[in-house]
Every structure is written in C-alpha cells, then in structure tokens.
MIKE-844816 format. One record per residue: x negated, y negated, z of N, C-alpha, C in turn; residue in one letter. Coordinates in steps of 0.05 Angstrom, whole numbers, padded with zeros to 5 digits, always signed. Each point is the difference from the previous one (the first is absolute). Layout:
N
XYZXYZXYZA;...
***
This chain:
313
-02805-00175+06119-00027-00008+00007-00007-00028-00010M;+00008-00006-00025-00006-00026-00012+00015-00022+00016E;+00026+00006+00007+00015-00020+00016-00012-00005+00027N;-00010+00021+00013-00013-00004+00026-00025-00017-00002N;-00016+00005-00021-00024-00016-00004+00006-00029-00006Q;+00021-00005-00015+00009-00028-00006+00009-00014+00026K;+00015+00014+00016+00010-00011+00025-00024-00007+00019N;-00020+00018+00001-00023-00005+00017-00016-00024-00010K;-00003-00003-00027-00014-00023-00010+00015-00026+00006Q;+00026+00000-00002+00016-00024+00006-00003-00007+00030Q;+00000+00020+00018-00003-00005+00028-00027-00011+00007I;-00021+00010-00014-00027-00010+00005-00003-00029-00008E;+00015-00007-00022-00001-00028-00009+00016-00018+00017E;+00022+00010+00013+00017-00016+00017-00011+00000+00028T;-00002-00024+00012-00011-00002+00027+00022-00009+00019I;+00024-00002-00009+00022-00008+00017+00024+00019-00002K;+00016+00000+00021+00024+00018+00000+00020-00011-00020C;+00011+00017-00018+00019-00010-00020+00026-00009+00011P;+00007+00008+00025+00026-00008+00011-00001-00026+00016K;-00020-00001+00019-00001-00024+00018-00024-00018-00007C;-00018+00009-00017-00023-00017-00008-00023+00001+00021G;+00002+00016+00020-00021+00001+00020-00024+00015-00011S;-00024-00009+00009-00024+00014-00008-00012+00018+00022N;+00016+00004+00021-00008+00018+00022+00008+00028-00006R;-00017+00014-00015+00006+00027-00009-00018+00020+00015L;+00011+00023+00008-00015+00020+00015+00000+00026-00016T;-00024+00013-00001-00002+00026-00013+00002+00021+00022K;+00021+00016-00001+00004+00022+00019-00009+00026-00013D;-00025+00009+00006-00010+00024-00014+00013+00025+00011Y;+00011-00001+00024+00013+00025+00011+00025+00006-00016S;+00014-00021-00010+00024+00004-00016-00005-00006-00030R;-00025-00008-00007-00007-00007-00027+00018-00022-00011A;+00004-00021+00015+00018-00022-00008-00013-00027+00005E;+00008-00020-00016-00007-00028+00004+00025-00014+00009I;-00001-00011+00024+00024-00011+00013-00004-00030+00006V;+00021-00016-00004+00000-00028+00007+00005-00003+00030C;-00017-00014+00014+00003-00002+00029+00024-00019+00008E;+00007-00017-00018+00021-00020+00006+00028+00012-00003K;+00006+00011-00024+00027+00010-00005+00002+00030+00001C;-00023+00015+00001+00001+00029+00001+00004+00014-00026G;-00002-00014-00022+00004+00012-00026-00024+00018-00007L;+00007+00025-00009-00021+00018-00010-00006-00007-00029V;-00023-00013-00004-00007-00009-00027-00010+00022-00018I;-00015+00019+00011-00010+00022-00016-00002+00025+00018D;+00004+00022-00013-00002+00026+00014-00020+00017-00015A;-00010+00020+00013-00020+00019-00011-00025-00014-00008E;-00010-00018+00018-00026-00013-00006-00023+00020+00005I;-00022-00005-00012-00023+00018+00001-00018-00007+00024I;-00006+00019+00016-00019-00003+00022-00027+00007-00010D;-00018-00020-00001-00027+00005-00011-00019+00012+00021H;+00009+00005+00024-00018+00013+00020-00002+00030-00004G;-00015+00013+00017-00003+00029-00003+00026+00015+00007P;+00002+00024-00012+00024+00016+00005-00002+00017+00025E;-00024-00002+00013-00005+00016+00024-00002-00018+00025W;+00003+00012+00023-00002-00015+00025-00024+00011+00016R;-00013-00017+00015-00022+00008+00017+00004-00012+00028A;-00005+00016+00021+00004-00009+00027-00026-00006+00015F;-00023+00006-00013-00025-00008+00012-00021-00003-00022D;-00024-00009+00007-00020-00005-00020-00010+00025-00014S;+00000+00023+00014-00009+00025-00012+00019+00009-00021E;+00026-00002+00005+00020+00007-00021-00002-00019-00024Q;-00005-00025+00006-00001-00020-00022-00024+00006-00018R;-00023+00007+00011-00023+00006-00016+00004+00026-00015E;+00013+00019+00012+00004+00026-00013+00019-00002-00024K;+00022-00016+00003+00020-00001-00020-00005-00021-00022R;-00018-00019+00005-00005-00020-00020-00014+00013-00024A;+00007-00010-00024-00011+00011-00024-00017-00020-00015R;-00010-00020+00013-00017-00020-00012-00026-00002+00015I;-00020-00012-00012-00026-00002+00013-00002-00025+00017G;-00024-00005+00008-00005-00024+00017+00002-00025-00017A;+00006-00023+00012+00002-00025-00015-00028-00009-00011P;+00001-00017-00020-00025-00010-00012-00015-00017+00021M;-00026+00004+00001-00016-00014+00020-00027-00008-00013T;-00010-00023+00008-00026-00009-00011-00024+00011+00015Y;+00005+00015+00022-00021+00011+00016-00012+00025-00012T;+00011+00010-00022-00011+00023-00015-00008-00010-00027I;-00023+00010-00010-00011-00011-00025+00019+00002-00024H;+00017+00021-00001+00019+00003-00022+00028-00009+00008D;+00002-00015+00023+00025-00011+00011+00020+00022+00008K;-00010+00025+00003+00017+00022+00008+00020+00009-00021G;-00005-00006-00025+00018+00007-00022-00007+00026-00013L;-00023+00012+00006-00007+00025-00013+00010+00024+00017T;+00003+00022-00013+00008+00024+00014-00024+00017+00008T;+00003+00016+00020-00022+00018+00009+00010+00028+00000T;-00017+00019-00007+00006+00028+00000-00008+00012+00026I;+00019+00011+00015-00006+00011+00026-00019+00024-00001S;-00016+00003+00021-00018+00023+00001+00013+00025+00010W;+00025-00002+00007+00015+00024+00007+00009+00015-00025Q;-00005+00025-00002+00006+00016-00024+00029+00008+00001N;+00018-00020-00001+00028+00005-00001+00013-00018-00021R;+00022+00010-00012+00014-00016-00020+00020-00018+00013D;+00017-00014-00017+00019-00019+00010+00022+00013+00018A;+00004+00025-00004+00021+00014+00016-00012+00013+00026Y;-00026-00003+00004-00012+00011+00024-00010+00028-00004G;+00002+00011-00024-00009+00028-00005-00030+00000-00005H;-00013+00021+00007-00029+00003-00004-00006+00003-00030S;-00021-00014-00009-00008+00002-00028-00015+00026-00005I;+00006+00014-00022-00014+00025-00005-00030-00004-00002P;-00015+00021+00006-00029-00002+00001-00011-00005-00028T;+00013+00010-00021-00011-00004-00027+00002-00029-00009R;+00016-00017+00013+00003-00028-00008-00016-00019+00018N;-00012+00011+00021-00014-00018+00019-00025-00013-00011R;-00014+00015-00017-00025-00011-00013+00007-00024-00018A;+00022+00003-00015+00009-00022-00017+00009-00024+00016Q;+00014+00005+00022+00009-00022+00018-00024-00014+00013L;-00021+00016+00006-00024-00012+00012-00013-00019-00020Y;-00002+00008-00026-00012-00018-00020+00016-00025-00003R;+00027+00003-00001+00017-00024-00003-00003-00019+00024I;-00001+00012+00024-00004-00016+00024-00026-00015-00001R;-00021+00013-00009-00027-00012-00001-00001-00024-00020K;+00012+00004-00023+00000-00021-00020+00018-00023+00007W;+00022+00006+00015+00017-00021+00009-00014-00018+00020Q;-00017+00012+00018-00015-00015+00019-00021-00017-00014A;-00012+00010-00021-00021-00015-00014+00012-00024-00016R;+00023+00004-00011+00012-00021-00017+00013-00023+00017T;+00000+00003+00026+00012-00022+00017-00017-00025-00002R;-00026+00003-00004-00019-00022-00002-00008-00004-00028F;+00009-00022-00013-00006-00004-00028-00029-00009-00005G;-00010-00018+00017-00027-00010-00004-00012-00007+00027D;-00024-00013-00001-00013-00008+00025+00015-00020+00016G;+00015-00018-00013+00015-00020+00014+00021+00013+00018T;+00014+00020-00010+00020+00014+00016-00013+00015+00023E;-00023+00012-00004-00014+00014+00021-00008-00020+00022R;-00011-00023-00009-00007-00022+00019+00025-00008+00016N;+00022-00004-00013+00025-00008+00013+00009+00021+00020L;-00001+00025-00007+00008+00022+00018-00017+00001+00025A;-00026-00003-00004-00018+00001+00024+00005-00024+00018I;+00003-00024-00012+00005-00024+00016+00026+00001+00015A;+00021+00009-00013+00026+00002+00013+00000+00021+00023L;-00016+00021-00003-00002+00019+00022-00014-00012+00023S;-00020-00017-00005-00014-00015+00022+00019-00018+00014Y;+00016-00015-00015+00020-00019+00011+00020+00015+00017I;+00009+00023-00010+00020+00015+00016-00012+00011+00026D;-00025+00009-00001-00013+00010+00024-00004-00022+00020R;-00009-00023-00008-00005-00022+00019+00027-00010+00011M;+00021-00001-00017+00026-00009+00009+00011+00019+00021S;-00004+00026-00004+00010+00019+00020-00015-00003+00027S;-00027-00006-00002-00015-00003+00024+00008-00025+00015A;+00008-00021-00014+00008-00025+00012+00031-00002+00005L;+00014+00021-00007+00030+00001+00004+00014-00023-00013S;-00007-00005-00025+00011-00022-00015+00026+00009-00013L;+00020-00018-00003+00025+00007-00012-00002+00004-00030P;+00022+00010-00012+00000+00007-00029-00004-00024-00018R;+00011-00023+00008-00002-00024-00018-00029-00010-00002N;-00016+00004+00021-00028-00008-00001-00015+00018-00020V;+00006+00026+00001-00014+00018-00018+00007-00005-00029R;+00026-00006-00005+00008-00007-00028-00013-00025-00009E;-00001-00021+00018-00013-00025-00008-00030+00004-00005T;-00013+00016+00016-00029+00005-00004-00004+00014-00027A;+00017+00019-00006-00002+00015-00025+00004-00019-00024A;+00019-00018+00002+00005-00020-00021-00025-00018-00004M;-00011-00010+00022-00024-00017-00002-00023+00015-00013I;-00004+00025+00008-00023+00015-00011+00004+00005-00030Y;+00025+00005-00008+00005+00003-00029-00007-00025-00015R;+00005-00023+00012-00007-00026-00013-00030-00003-00002K;-00015+00009+00020-00029-00001-00001-00011+00018-00022T;+00012+00023-00003-00008+00018-00022+00006-00012-00027V;+00024-00012-00002+00008-00012-00025-00019-00023-00008R;-00009-00015+00019-00018-00023-00005-00030+00008+00002M;-00005+00026+00003-00027+00012+00000-00017-00012+00022K;+00012-00005+00023-00015-00011+00023-00014+00022+00016L;+00008+00025-00004-00011+00022+00015-00025+00012-00012S;-00008-00010-00024-00024+00011-00013-00025-00007+00015R;-00017+00020+00004-00026-00005+00013+00003-00005+00030G;+00023+00006+00012+00004-00004+00028+00009+00026+00013R;-00004+00002+00026+00009+00024+00015+00030+00002+00000K;+00010+00024-00007+00029+00004+00001+00011-00004+00029I;-00016+00011+00019+00009-00002+00028+00002-00030+00009E;-00020-00016-00008+00000-00028+00007+00023-00015-00011G;+00006+00004-00026+00023-00013-00013+00026+00009+00013I;+00002+00026+00005+00025+00010+00013+00004-00012+00027A;-00021-00002+00016+00002-00012+00027+00008-00030-00002A;-00013-00015-00019+00007-00028-00003+00028-00004-00009A;+00009+00017-00018+00028-00001-00010+00020+00005+00022V;-00006+00020+00017+00018+00006+00022+00001-00023+00020L;-00022-00013+00005-00001-00023+00018+00017-00023-00012Y;-00002-00005-00026+00016-00020-00014+00029+00006+00002A;+00007+00026-00004+00029+00008+00002+00011-00004+00028A;-00016+00005+00020+00009-00005+00028+00005-00030+00004C;-00017-00017-00011+00003-00029+00003+00025-00009-00016R;+00004+00012-00023+00023-00008-00017+00027+00009+00012Q;+00000+00022+00014+00025+00011+00011+00004-00008+00029C;-00017-00018+00011+00002-00009+00027-00001+00023+00020N;-00018+00019-00005-00005+00022+00018-00029-00002+00008V;-00006-00016+00021-00028-00007+00006-00017+00024+00008P;-00022+00003-00014-00021+00020+00008-00026-00015-00003R;-00018+00004+00019-00026-00014-00001-00019+00013-00019T;-00021-00015-00008-00020+00012-00017-00015+00022+00015L;-00002-00003+00027-00013+00021+00016+00015+00027-00002G;+00027-00002+00001+00016+00025-00002-00003+00013-00028E;+00001-00017-00020-00004+00010-00028-00028+00012-00003I;-00020-00013+00012-00027+00010-00002-00003+00027+00015S;+00014+00003+00022-00003+00025+00015+00011+00024-00015K;+00023-00004-00013+00012+00023-00014-00013+00005-00028V;-00012-00021-00011-00013+00003-00027-00029+00007+00002S;-00011-00003+00025-00029+00006+00005-00018-00018-00017E;+00008-00025-00004-00015-00020-00014-00004-00024+00018L;-00020-00016-00006-00006-00024+00016+00021-00022-00006K;+00006-00015+00021+00020-00022-00003-00010-00021-00020K;-00026-00005-00001-00011-00019-00018+00005+00008-00029K;-00003+00026-00006+00004+00010-00027+00029-00001-00008E;+00018+00007+00018+00029-00001-00006+00009-00029-00004I;-00010-00018+00017+00006-00028-00003-00009-00012-00027G;-00023+00009-00009-00010-00010-00026+00017+00009-00022K;+00008+00026+00000+00019+00010-00021+00027-00014+00002Y;+00009-00004+00024+00027-00013+00004+00000-00028-00011Y;-00021-00016+00006+00000-00028-00011-00002+00000-00030R;-00015+00018-00011-00002+00001-00030+00026+00007-00013D;+00014+00021+00011+00025+00009-00011+00022-00022+00003I;+00002-00012+00024+00021-00020+00004-00005-00025-00018S;-00025-00006-00006-00006-00023-00017+00006+00007-00029H;-00008+00024-00010+00004+00007-00028+00029+00005-00006K;+00015+00013+00019+00028+00006-00004+00019-00023+00008L;-00012-00021+00012+00015-00023+00010+00023+00008+00019Q;-00007+00016+00019+00019+00009+00020+00007-00022+00019L;+00026-00005+00004+00008-00022+00018+00004+00012+00028K;-00020-00002+00016+00000+00012+00027-00002-00022+00021L;+00019+00000+00018+00000-00020+00022-00020+00009+00021L;-00013-00019+00013-00019+00007+00021+00015+00012+00024P;-00013+00020+00013+00012+00012+00023-00003-00018+00025T;+00019+00002+00018+00000-00016+00025-00003+00020+00023V;-00010-00009+00023-00004+00018+00023+00026+00013+00009P;+00023-00014-00002+00025+00012+00009+00007+00026-00014Q;-00010+00004-00025+00006+00024-00015-00011+00025+00013D;-00021-00002+00016-00013+00023+00012+00009+00006+00028Y;+00015-00019+00012+00006+00003+00029+00016+00025+00006I;+00022+00005-00014+00017+00022+00006-00014+00027-00003S;-00016+00003-00021-00013+00026-00005-00022+00005+00020R;-00016-00021+00006-00021+00004+00020+00011+00006+00028F;+00022-00014+00007+00013+00005+00026+00011+00029+00001C;+00011+00009-00022+00011+00027-00001-00022+00021+00003S;-00023-00005-00013-00023+00019+00003-00011+00000+00028L;+00002-00023+00014-00010-00002+00027+00021+00007+00021L;+00024+00008-00009+00023+00008+00017+00007-00023+00019S;+00002-00024-00010+00007-00024+00016+00030-00006-00004L;+00012-00012+00019+00028-00006+00000+00006-00024-00018S;+00026-00005-00004+00009-00023-00016-00007-00026+00013S;-00001-00001+00026-00008-00025+00014-00027-00009-00008N;-00019+00019-00003-00027-00007-00008+00000-00012-00029V;+00017+00013-00017+00001-00010-00028+00011-00029+00000Q;+00021-00005+00015+00012-00027+00000-00020-00020+00011I;-00014+00007+00021-00020-00018+00012-00023-00005-00019K;-00009+00020-00015-00022-00003-00019+00009-00019-00023A;+00024+00003-00009+00010-00018-00022+00002-00028+00010I;+00009-00004+00025+00001-00027+00012-00028-00013+00001E;-00020+00016+00009-00027-00010+00001-00011-00008-00028I;+00007+00016-00020-00009-00006-00027+00013-00025-00011L;+00026-00004+00007+00013-00025-00009-00013-00024+00012K;-00006+00001+00026-00014-00022+00013-00028-00005-00012K;-00013+00022-00006-00027-00002-00013+00002-00012-00027A;+00022+00006-00015+00004-00012-00026+00004-00030+00002L;+00015-00008+00020+00005-00029+00004-00026-00015+00007N;-00018+00014+00014-00026-00012+00007-00021+00003-00022K;+00009+00012-00022-00018+00005-00024-00024+00018+00007E;+00006+00020+00017-00021+00019+00007-00001+00024-00020L;+00021+00003-00015+00002+00024-00018-00016-00005-00026V;-00001-00024-00010-00013-00006-00025-00029+00006+00001S;-00010+00014-00020-00028+00007-00002-00008+00025+00015G;+00019+00012+00014-00005+00025+00015+00014+00023-00013R;-00011+00024+00004+00012+00024-00011+00026+00006+00014G;+00022+00007-00015+00026+00005+00013+00000+00024+00019P;-00016+00020-00006-00001+00024+00017-00014-00007+00027T;-00021-00016-00001-00013-00008+00024+00017-00017+00018G;+00016-00018-00011+00018-00017+00015+00022+00017+00012M;+00011+00019-00016+00021+00018+00010-00010+00017+00023A;-00024+00011-00003-00012+00017+00021-00004-00015+00026A;-00010-00025-00002-00005-00016+00024+00027-00008+00013A;+00020-00006-00016+00026-00007+00012+00013+00024+00014A;-00004+00024-00011+00011+00024+00013-00015+00005+00026I;-00026-00003-00001-00016+00004+00025+00009-00019+00022Y;+00004-00026-00007+00008-00020+00020+00028+00007+00011I;+00019+00006-00018+00028+00005+00008+00002+00026+00016S;-00017+00020-00006+00000+00025+00016-00008-00005+00029S;-00020-00018+00003-00008-00007+00027+00021-00016+00015V;+00012-00019-00014+00021-00017+00012+00025+00016+00008L;+00006+00020-00017+00024+00016+00006-00006+00024+00017C;-00024+00001+00011-00008+00022+00018+00001+00028-00013Q;-00006+00000-00026-00003+00025-00015-00027+00001-00013E;-00020-00005+00016-00027-00006-00010-00011+00023-00017R;-00012-00008-00023-00016+00017-00017-00028-00012-00002R;-00020+00017+00000-00027-00010-00002-00006-00010-00028T;-00021-00017-00002-00008-00010-00026-00009+00022-00018Q;-00011+00021+00011-00009+00023-00017+00025+00014-00013R;+00021+00003+00016+00024+00013-00010+00013-00017-00023E;+00001-00026+00005+00011-00018-00020-00018+00000-00025V;-00026+00002+00004-00019+00000-00022+00003+00025-00018S;+00004+00023+00013+00003+00025-00015+00026-00001-00017E;+00021-00012+00010+00025-00001-00015-00001-00020-00023V;-00011-00023+00006+00000-00022-00020-00023+00000-00019S;-00020+00017+00004-00024+00001-00017-00015-00026+00001S;+00001-00014+00023-00015-00025+00005-00020+00005+00022V;-00024-00011-00002-00020+00004+00020+00008-00013+00026T;-00011+00011+00022+00005-00012+00026-00010-00028+00003E;-00022-00006-00014-00011-00027+00001+00019-00020-00012V;+00012+00007-00022+00020-00018-00013+00024-00004+00018T;+00010+00022+00012+00023-00003+00018-00007-00018+00023I;-00024+00003+00011-00009-00016+00023-00002-00030-00008R;-00011-00006-00023-00002-00027-00009+00027-00013-00005N;+00018+00014-00014+00027-00011-00004+00015-00003+00026R;-00004+00019+00018+00013-00001+00026-00008-00025+00016Y;-00026-00006+00000-00009-00024+00014+00010-00025-00012K;+00001-00002-00027+00011-00023-00013+00029-00005+00007E;+00016+00021-00001+00029-00003+00005+00005-00008+00029I;-00014+00013+00019+00004-00005+00028-00009-00029+00007V;-00022-00009-00011-00010-00027+00006+00018-00022-00012N;+00009+00004-00025+00015-00020-00014+00029-00001+00010E;+00011+00023+00008+00028+00000+00009+00003-00001+00030L;-00022-00001+00014+00000-00002+00029+00016+00023+00013N;-00007+00024-00008+00014+00024+00011-00015+00010+00024I;+00014+00004+00022-00012+00011+00024-00001+00030-00001D;-00024+00012-00003-00003+00028-00001-00008+00012+00027M;+00017+00016+00011-00005+00013+00026-00014+00027-00005L;-00026-00001-00005-00014+00025-00007-00016+00009+00025I;
***
C-alpha cells in the first residue's frame, strides 16, 4: 500500500512521460491506467476513478441514485445548505415510523422549521428571494439572472438599503438591474406587471440601488428587444432583419438618441412588418412591447419621414 501511494505521488508530480518525455498523457478510466499517447507506455495502473460507482441512463435514475443534495445557491436565504425533515412519516429505509414516535418527530420538525430563520434580517431575505423567484418564473428568466438578482439583494441588505422601503419594490428593482447586467432585456412595464407595482416606483428604487451599489450597467439599445418582440408577435426572421436594418439607419441619422429603446424597437417592428407583408397593428405591438400606441405612432412618423420609407398602407 505504501509503495502504491509513493508511486501515485511521483506520477502526480511528473507531467511528462519518463520514456519519451511527452506530456500528452491520457487517463483511461475503463482500464484504470495512465497511458502516454506518443509511445504507448503505461505510466500508472489502478488509478482511482473519483466519479460515482453507479450508472444512470436517464434523469429519473440519476436523481434516484444520487446521494447528495442540491448545489449551493444564492436564491435561498440559507444558500440551500440546511437540511429539512420530510413530512412523510417514514425513516431512511422507507419503513413507516411507529405511532409512539410520531409526536416526538412532529416537535423536532416544528423546531427545525423555526430555527431556519435566525433573526428579522433572514426573514426579510427569505421573503424577498421568494418574490424574486416568483417574478422570474412569470418572466421566464434564466437561472443566471435569478442568481445575480439574489446577489444584488444580499448586497442591499448588507448595506442596509432595504430599511424603511417596500420589500416588493426593492425585489423588483433588483430583478430589473440583474436583467440589465446579464443582457437579458426586460422592460420596466413587464417588471411592473408581474410585481403589481408602478413603473415610477420601481424606477426610483432602481436608480437609488444602482447609485449606492455602483452597479456598472450599460444602457440598453433597441436591437436588444427586436428578437423577443418579434417572437411574441409570431413574425418571421425577415421582419427581424428588416427591423434591425431600419434601426441601424436611424442610428446613423441620430434618431435613437434621447428616445426610449422600447419605443424605437416597437416602431421599427411595426414598419418592417408592413414592408414584409406580415402586418401587425399598432395595438398588437403596443401590448407586446408595453409601449403606448401614441409613442409608437410618433416614433413611426419620425423614422418614416427621416429615412424616406415608402409605406404602402
């Protein structure tokens, strides 16, 4: 045993083949060998495979045979590191727990649930993270946006920026900031709709948090919204390409500066849908983009007049 351990330590320290000096070494776990690709020398045998000793052929088998919990995540107030006692009255072997022990298990389960929250700060964090998770699910946001939002909210709690403010408002503002940071564009209107708060209130919280935390967020551009709006309107790729071309020409004419990116994107999509004979009404575009019909009409007139676009309406 001691000789095997010494040999393994020497192999770990050596990064080249002792015979030909090549550093192209391959670990063959099926044969438990380290082999040199150049000369074929077996440098070590009986290497340890650090993977699981079981095999799984689908996700259900993998979940059933795994003996570890979920990975650490910032979307749970305790980062997912605490254990929970199941409400099923069965032991680790699946056997039913005797009736005489169920009262004791109930008390243990109750105290375990109480001790998960140490103080008011943890309760605040748990409530806010549940709000973020609910809004993220409603907006179909990816996992990295949820993790980023949870990290930003933890920073606000650490700097005591959430004191005296609505938890829902801070959570909505943090989620909007995370979308901006991860380049997953969502409008304030969409955040407002799922959070049931006014856009003005969310914007106020967002500006305060981004200033206090010094978040480096790049401004959104109309092109960021084109693909998603076209997908929601069931428009083809030709409409998307045409809308992006219109926005590039508008950028060269300096029509984009000083205007809202969602309004410019909505107007470009409306124009391109008419030009590509896949017409959508201004009301349909307004419902998808959360921009008023008046704004779409004003942006539409500016683009058509400045770019000399012939609209066959």
